[in-house]
Phi, psi and omega in degrees: 000169175301135180237085187287156175296148181268141173203143188292146182306321175301322180290323179290336184261003178291158183285152182113174186291121180286166170291102190303309185298317174309307182298318177305308181298319182298321174293321179301309179298321171297334183295308184296314178308305172314314180294324177283333179277321190252339182085161181299324185281332180273336178284156180229154174291331177303315187289328173296318182296326181281325179283329181278345188074026183233174178269164177295327176303323174293321185284323189287332177290336180264322186228143188276334185213163175304311188299312181305321181290323182290322181293325175295310182300313180304327178276359172264355185290146168216148180232144178270060169240102180290153167268118188272126178225098168261353184088017173232095190307309186301311185289328180286324176296318172298317182282335181285315178304307185302321188292316182299311181297319181291324183293325184281317184293330182269000175228088187299331177293315177297331179287321174295327181291320176297321178296318178293318177300320179296323192287350181260005194295320175272320183283314181228074181301343180285324182289313177297314176302322176297327172293312172307312177299322178284308191277328194234327193298314178296316177296322184297324181296318178297322181290322180300314184294335179292316191288320174301323176293320184289336181290318182299326180289338191095004186282333185224149182297135184281352179266003177260141175285130183305321174305320175308309181306313189295322181292319183285331181283310186283326188298325181301319179301305187299318175307309175306313174306313188271322191239339183319302187301337187267340191300133192289332176207118181231111190297324181213131175296155183289133178200178187297337176293328183276338189304314181293322180298318184298318180288317175302320185292320171310306192287344175305315178285320186265350181291151174306141178282138171281126179298149178235141182278000000 
């Protein structure tokens, strides 16, 4: 996530020319925090300004609208979930899935922000698209390349669309995050121990079929 330089609020509000770069990053961080707590419809420029320790005028000098501000803040997000490529797709998927699960579980702020972004898919599709392009799109293309390489190695069925495999692998994680806590009967809560079983179940369907006599 965005990590602005720390500075006491009193220092941010003292007279004189503020440190422009620091104020800029503080505003973007405050925007994400307001968005995670209030949602796009509920967040205000006033709230962002108060959280960042700047005036509304300071924000409006840089961004002409709330939408423009949120769009830039979304494009400054980063997550430390590398795409691993060891030449063994099953092992790589388990490692990537585990890292992604840990990143989300250990960062409640990221969870709230993700849910808010998903909530904008129909109301404000441009806002949703900005988050998707930053958080998911680059990695999705890398995942597709991993699958295609595995298909060339004969590790995965060549007749399958790589996007379908992504759907099967990623879907359970989002189901757990969004609906898992509300499930009326769940024999075992989702955790890291389930990840390998999940990937193995998917691979039973996508692995090349062995000819039987």
